N, C-alpha and C positions, 0 to 999 in steps of 0.2 A: 827486619824489625819484628820478626815473629819467632818466638814470644819475646817479651821484654819486661823489665822492671819499670813500673809506672813512675815511681819516685825519681829514678835516674833520668827517664825521658823528659819529665817536667823540668828537672834541675838543669838539664842540658839545653832546654828550649826547643826540643824536638816536637813536643805537643803541649797544649795548654791544659790546665785542669779541666776546663769545660770540654775540650776535645776528648780527653781521656775518659770522661764520664759518658759522653754521648756516642763516640765512634768505636769504642773498644769494650770487650768483655773481660771480666776478671776470671782467670783460670784458678789461681791460688792467690793467697794474700800478696798484693802488690805486683802480681804477674798478669800481664794483659796480652790479648791478641785482638786483631780486628774483629769487629762485630760479625758474628756468623761463621767465623773461621773454625773449622773442625781440626783439631790437632791430630796429626799422624803420630805413631808411636815415638819416633825420634824427637819430634817437637815437644811431645808431652814429657819426655825424659829431660830435655833442656829446660822446660818450664819448671819442673820439679827442682832441678838443680839451682835455678835462679831463686826459687822460693827459699831454699836453704841458705841464701846469701852466699852462694858459691862455695859452701863449706863441705857439702856432702860428696860422696862418690856414687855415681850412677851404677846400679847393680841389677841383678836378676833379669827379668824379661826386658826391662828398659836398656840394660847393657847389651843384651842380644840385639835389640833394634839398632843401637848405635854401631854395632859391629856389622850390620847389614843383613841380619836374619830376616827372612820373609815370613809371611803367614802369621803375623802377630795381630791379634785382635785389638783394634784401637780403643775399644771400650775398657780394656784392662787398666788397672791403676798403674801409675808410674812407680818405680821401685828405686829406693835410695838406701845406701848404707850410711847412716848418720846417727850419732849418739846424742847430740846436743840440741835437739829441736822437738817441740811438742808435735804430736800427731795432727794431721790435717786430712780432711776428706779428699779422697782421690790419690793419695800417696801411701804406698806401703813401705814402712820403714823397717830396716834391719840394723842391728847393732853388732855385727860380727867383727872380729879382729881380722884386719887385712894386712898381709905382708907387703912391703914396699914393691916387690916385683909382681904383685898380684893386681897392681893398678897401672893403667896406661892413660894417656891423654889423647882425646880425639877432639880436634879443634882446640878449644880452651877448657874442655870438660873432662874431669877425671872420671874414668870408667874402669870397672873391673876388667881384667884381661879376658880373652876368650876362654882360656883354661879355667880361670877362677869363676867366670860366669857359668860355664858348663858344670863345674863342681856344685855351684849353688842350685842351678835349675834341676840337676839330676837327682837331688835329694828331696825335692818338693813335689806336691800334688801326686797324682797317680802315675804308675809306671808308663803307660802308653803316652800320656801327655809329656812326660819327661823325655822319653825317647824321641818323640816328634820334635821337641825343642832342641835337643842335642843334634839331631840330624840336620835341622835347619841351620844351626850355628856352625856346624862342621862344613856344610855346603857353602856358607858365606865366607868362611875364613880358611886358613891352612891348618886348623886345629886337628890334632890326632888324638886317638884314645890314650896313648901313653902320656900326653901332656896333662890330661884330666887326672889320670892315675897318680901322676907326680904330685899334683896339688892335694889329692885325697890322702896321700901318704903323710903329708905334713899335719893333717887335721884328724888323725885317728881318734875314734871315740865320739865324734860329732854325730848329731842326730841325722838319720836318713842314710847312713853309710851302706847299709845292706841293700837298699834300693839302688843307690848310686852304682855299686859294683855291677848289679844286673843291668842297669841302664847303659853303662859303658860297654858291656859285652854285647848288648843288643843294638847299639848305635851304628850308623853307617852314613857317612857323608855323601854317599851317592844319591840318596833320596832327594827328589826335586819337588815333593809336595807332601803334605800330611797324609794324603791318601796312599801314596806309595809306601810310606812308613807303615801305615796300618796294614796294607796288603802283605808286606814283608813279615810283620809280626804274626799275622794269621798263619802264614806258612811256617814260620819258626815254631809257633806253639804246637803245630802238628808234626814237628820233626823234619820239616822240609825247608830249612833256611836256604835261600838262594846263595849260590857260591859267589856271585858277583852282581854288582849293580852298574847300570849305564854301560851295557855291553855294546861295543861298536862292531858292526858286522860289515864285511866287505865281500864282494863277489870274486870270482876267480881271476878277474883282470885288475883287482885291487881298487875297484870303484866302491866308494862308500854307499851302503844300502840303507842302513837304519841303525839307530841306537835304541837298544831294548832296555826297558826299565830295570829288569832284574832277571836272573835265570842261571842256567848251567851251560857253559860253553861246551864242555866235554860231551854232553848229551844233546846239544842243540835244542834245548827247551827254554823258552822265554815266557815271561809274564809281563803284560802291559796293563797299567791302569788307565782307563779312558774316562776323561771327564765328560760332562753332559754334552759339550759341543761335538764330541766325536760321534754321538748318536743322533744329534738333531741338525747339524750343519751339513748340507749335501756335499759341499766342496771338500770338507774335511773327511767326510765319510768315504767319498770316492778315492781320496788320497790314501786313506787307511786300507781300503780294499787292494789298492795297487801295491803298497809296500808289503802287505801280508802275503800276497801272491809271490812276490819276489823272494821273501824269506823262506816260504814253503818250498820254492823251487831249489833253494840252497840246502834243503833238508831240515829246516827249523820247524818245530812245533810251537805255536804261539797260543797262550791262554790269555784271553782278554777279560778284564775285570771292570764291571760297572759300579757306580755308587750304590745302586740298589742291591747288587750281589754282595758287595763288601758289608753293607749295613745289615741285610736281612738273611743272606744265604752264604755265609763264609764257608760252610762245609762244602758247598759246590765248588768253590775255588780250590780247596784242598783236594777234592776228589778228581777234578780235571787235571790238576798239576801232577798228582800221583799217577794217574792213568797215562799221562804223556811221558813221564819219566820211565815208567815200566815199559811202554811201547818202544822207547829209545834204548832199552837195555840196562837202565840204571838199577842198582841193587836197592830197591825200596820195598 
């Protein structure tokens, strides 16, 4: 019953008008949730769709959430594609033309397909944010770059196409966090785009050793983004030391990236990766 239309719930006898007023919060007009309940991105998308009287198509970042994308800020407004409704606070409305095969249904909710969603997200906001969002959507679905390009071909001349083409080229469904995407973009900007992401490494006996965030198999150079827990949790830190020693014994050079380094010293990441590639014999 989260979220729900208050008028429908009262008509069905599920709640009384008094209960609706005292035990539930209004999200949008006639859309309610239990008092104190904070909407997750998927719930916010459904709430907005209910507000539209089930007439809209969930789009943009809300569609990405419906398709399973992670790392979505719950404070962002819901997004709908809807032509016949007045604006309301907390919902971002679009009025784009959607082809029939650019809409799918999740549960009972019409949602833009992953390819159409990526097409929309890739044209908006800044380039880095757009790449992060496409990476997350590709990670959550089976979406490929060619699928997004196919949608773009249908809508030539639309705003944001120049950025979209660049975003598609820069995207990679192997990224498992926004920080991994940002790390990859820092290296790409320096002419050092990793050849692969999520590289699985096995020892000479075929035993799995580690999956590396990104790197170059040929030169055995890998780059790992480490969240704060890798530096502050003793157990995780001990595990990291162990796997790094095993990788180095197999000839791998590993460059580890922290949040502080990514934020304040990206040039250090580039320098260390370039030095490791040169030491491995790569032509950089």
